N, C-alpha and C positions, 0 to 999 in steps of 0.2 A: 680122136676128134676133139676131145676135151683139152688135150695138151695144146693143140693148135689155137684153140679159142683163148686159152689163158695167155699164150705167147702174144697173141694179137692185142689183147687188152693191155698187157704190160708195155708192149711197144708203143701203143697209142698214148698211154700216160707219160712215157718218157719223152715223146715228141712234144706233148702239150707243156710239160715242165720246162723243156728247153726253150720253147718259144716264149714262155712267160719270163724266163730269166733274161733272154735277149731283149725283151721289151723293157724290162726294168733297167738294164744296163744302158740302153740307148736313151731312155726318158726317165731319169731319176725324179722322184717326187720333190716338189719345191714347197717349203714351209713358209707361210706368211706370218710374220711376227706382228700381232695386233696389240696395241697398247690400250689396256682398259682404263677409261677415265671415270673415277668415282665422284659422283655428284654429292655435295654436302646435304645432310638430311634436312628435310623441310620441317620447320617448327612454327608454332603459332606464338605471336608476340602481341603485346599491347603497348601503346604509346602513353607515357606518363603525362597526365593533364591534371595538375593540382587544382583543387576547388575548395570552396567554403561549404562545410556541411554541419548540420545540426545532429548531435549524437543522442537521439531518442533512446530510451531504455524501456525494455519490456519486462513485465512482471505479471503476477496473477494473485488473486486473493478472494476472500469471501466477505460479502457485505455484512456489516453488523451495525447495530444502533450505537450512536454516540453515548447515550446514557440508557442503561437498563437496570431496573431496580425491582426488588420485591416490595409490594404494597402491604404494609404491616399495620395492624390496628394498635392503637395506644391505650385503649380502654377495653373493658369486658362488657358483655351484654348480648342481647338478642338482636339479630339483623331485622330491621323493619322495612328497609327499602334497598333495592339494587337498581342502578341506572340501566336502561336498555343498552347503553353503549359499553357497559362493563361485561363484555363477552369476548371470547377469543376472536381477535381480528378487528374488534370495535375501535373506532376513533373517538377521541375526546379532546376537549380544550382545557387549557390551564384554568383551574378553579372549579371545574365541573364536579358536581356531587356524584360520586361513584357508588358509595355504600353508606347507609345510615344505620346507626345502632340506637336502640331504645334509650332516649335521654332522660327518662323519668328519674332515675336514681341520681343523676348528675344535676338535674334541676333542683332536686332537694338539697344537695350539697351546696349549691350556689346560694339558695335561700338561707340555709343555716349559716353559711359564712357571712352573708350580708347582715344577718341579725347580730352576729358576734362583733362585726365591725361597728355597727351602730351602738352596741353596748360599750365597747371600748372607747368610742368617741365620746359617749356620755360621761364615762368615768374620767376621761382626760379633761373634759370641760369642767367637771366638778372639782377635780384636783387643782386645776389652774385657778379657779375661784378661791379655793381654800388657801392656796399658796399666796395669792394676792392679799387676802385678808391677813395672813400671818406676817407679811412684810409691813403692812400698815400698822399692825399692833406693835411690832418691834420698834418701828420708828417713833411711835408715841411714847414708849417706855424709855427709850434713849439710854439703855444700859450696855454700852460697848458694841463690839461687832457681833452680829448674830452668827450662829453656826448653821451649816446647811440643813441640819435636821429641823431646826427651829423654823426655817423658811420653807420646809417641806420640799426641798429640792430633790432628794432621792425618790420620794413618792411620785413627784412629777415626772421624773425620768422613767420610772417604772411604768406609769400609765402611757407614756409616749411609745415605749418599746412594745407594750401590749397591743396598742393600736397598730403599730407597724407590722407586727406578727400576724394580726388578724387580717390586715389588708393583703398580705402575701398569701394567706390561706384563701382569701376570696379570689385572688388572681389564679391560684392553682385550681380552684374549683371551676372557675370559668374556662380555664384551659382544658380541663378534662371534659367539660360539657362541649367545648368546641371540637374535641377529638371524636365525638360521637358522629360527626359528619366528616366522612373521609373523602377528601377532595383531591383532584388531580394536581400534582405539583408542576406539571408542564404539559404542553401540547404533545399528544402521543397516541399510542395504540396499545391494545391489550394483547399480550402474548398468550396468557392463559388465566383462567379464573378457578379459584380453589374453594369457594364458599357458595352457599345457597340461602334463599329467603328463609327467615325464622331460625337459622342456625345460631346456637349460643357460642360466643367467641370469648376466649381469654385474652388478656393483654399480651401482645407480641405474636399473635397468630398471623400467618401469611394469608392475605386475601387473594393474591394473584401476582402475576409478573407483568410489568408494563415497561415500555420504552418510548423514547421521544421520537417524534415524526418530522421534525424540522431539519435534522441533519443525519446523514448516514456516514459511516466510515468504513474504509477498507485498509487492512494491514497488508502492505506490499513488501515482500522480501527482496533486498538488493544485495549483491555481493559487494565486498569492500572495494573491489576494483571499479565497480560501476558508480560509486559515490562521486567520483570526479566529474561525472557527466551531469549531475543533478544539482540544482540549487534549492536549498530549503533552510529554514531558520537555524537549525542546530549546527550548521557548518559555518565557521567564521570566515571573514574575508570573501563573502559571496555577494554579488550585486543581484538583488531580486526584488520584485514588486511586493507590496504588502499583501497582495492577494494570494501569493504563493505560486509555485510552479504548476502549470496546467497538466492535467492527466485526463486521458480519454479512456473510458471503460466500455467494453463491449461484451455482450453475452447473447446467446440464443434464448429468447424469452417470448412467450405467447406465439410461438411458431415462426418467429422471424428474428433476424439479427438486430438487436437494439443497441443504442449508444447513449451514454450519459457523460457529462462533463463535470469534473471536480478539480480540486487543487491539493497539492501536497502542503500540509500545514506544519508538520513536525516529523521528527524521527523518535524512536524509542530510546535511542542513544546507547544501545547495548548490542554487542556482537554475540550472537548465539554460539555457545561453546560446541554444540553438535554440528550445526550446519555452516557456521562461519558467516551467516547472513545478518544484515541489519534491517530492521523493520521500519519503514516509513509509512506515515498515515496520510491517506487521501480522504478528504471530506467532500461529500456531495450534498448540496443544498436541496431541500424540498424533494426528497426521494419518492414521495407518494403523489407528487403533482397536485398538492392541495392549494398552492398559491395561484393567483389569477394569471400571472405571467409565467410562461414556460421559456427558458433559454433555448437558443438554437445554435447549432454548429454551422459555420459558413460552408455552403455547398451541400448541406444535407438537410433532411427534414427535421422537424422538431423532435426533441428527446422523447423517449418513452415516458408515459405518464407515471409509471410505477417502477421503482427499483426495490424489490422485496428484500427484506433481511434474510440472510442465508444464501443468497444467490452467488454462485461462483462466476467471477468475471475475469476477463483478460484486460490488462492495463498497458497503455502506451504513455509513458511519462515524457513530457517535453524536455529535451536535453539542452545542453549548452552548445553554442556555436564555436567551431574551430576552423582556423584558416590553414591553407596549404596542405590539404589532405589528399592522398591518392588512394583510390579504391582498386584493389587487385583481386582477381580470383584466388581462392584458397590454394589452387594448384600451383600458383606462382611462388609460394613460399617453400624454401628448402630448409635444411637443418640449420639450427642456431640462428634463426631469424635472418636468413640470407636469401637473396634473389639473384638470378642470372641476368645480367644486362648485356646487350649486344653493343660491341664497339663499332667503329667506322668500317672495319673489315668484316663485319658480321661474325665475329668470334665472341664466345661467351666469356664474360668476366663476372666473377662472384662479387656481390656487394652486400655488406651488412646494413640492415635497415632497422628503424625503430617503429614498433607496432603500437598503435593507439588502441585498436580493438581487433580481436580475432573472432570471426564468426564461422558458422558451418560452411558457407559457400563463398565467403569473401574475407579479405583482411584489409584493414584501413591503416595505411602507413602515414606517419606524421613527419618522418625525417629519414634522409639517406638517399632520396631520389631527386632528380632534376627534371624540370619540364622538358618534354620532347624525347627523353630516353626511352629505349625499347626494352621491355622486360619479357623474358621467356615465360610463357604461360603453360604450354604443353608441347609434346612431340618427342621429348627425350625422357626416358624413365630414369636414367642416371646421368645427368649433365656432368661434363668434365670441363674444367677451366681451360680456355683456349680453343675449344672445339669450334670449327667453322660450320655454319648453319645457313640454310636458306629461309629467311623470315617470311611469314605470311601474316599480314596485319589483320587484327581482329577489331571489331567495333567495341568501344568502351562498354 
């Protein structure tokens, strides 16, 4: 029974195979040859539109006083008065009395010097009278030419020199007396005070540290490449106003973003050996807002009233204007300062360009491109000369 079943299965398979072979012979498979059409890769391009741009320069620095000095006593003695303004943070005007030292000893020196001057003046007047008498007596005698000693000329010179010396001593005594009143040399502010009421001071002791309040300065580092963008007095052959190049300073102060306006007045003229930077100096007038008029920036509110010494600020220095510049995304730059330009057939052609400034997100080209040309921005990780592409225009 099993043998018949196996023979039946084998016979069925043989018939099925024969029918399949007959079908293949009668209807052979037909192959369709399809030609694959490869489309050029889509890339993003930007059209060159040269324009006139101002090349501002950014920097940063810390605010410092234009003048900061130690206030030092020139005489010794006990302090008998301290101005209420002579405290840390106190404001004062030029000529204000800050500290007074007991002048009693120096008043005595002045009085003694005055007495010596009067004595020397008396001695000189007396000597002049005697010299006049000696000349009259010699003329009456008529015995040849008199010698200087006979006319008391050396004695007269001695008395004049004595009077001059005593007068200088009086000037010195008055100068020391004047130094007992220690006055402010300029309008300013007190950084710190080192003395107290009744304290005995020796000559040369530091009373405190003060700085001027009419001008503040900020040292701003610039690279040697950035110097071409900025006009300031140290660079020759530059056209700039006498006021100096404008600089805008910003910082977060008193809980909000504040802005101050100053001008670049000079550079330090030295390239730092470690950083390769050049320091330029910005001056800001009236940093504490003490004047009646407060300058304003166009389109903004008035400046902050206070620009404290020691504040860290960001600076935007007004740069020079340049013509025919093209701004490209940084991704458009290839190796060796080259870009890929699309020709009329939308094929890539490499072009060397001259870069004026390279930044993190963009590059500014000053030569090598023509208006209306299309520059590859993105879409190909490794562009190849002559590659056909499908351009997609990007907004500038």
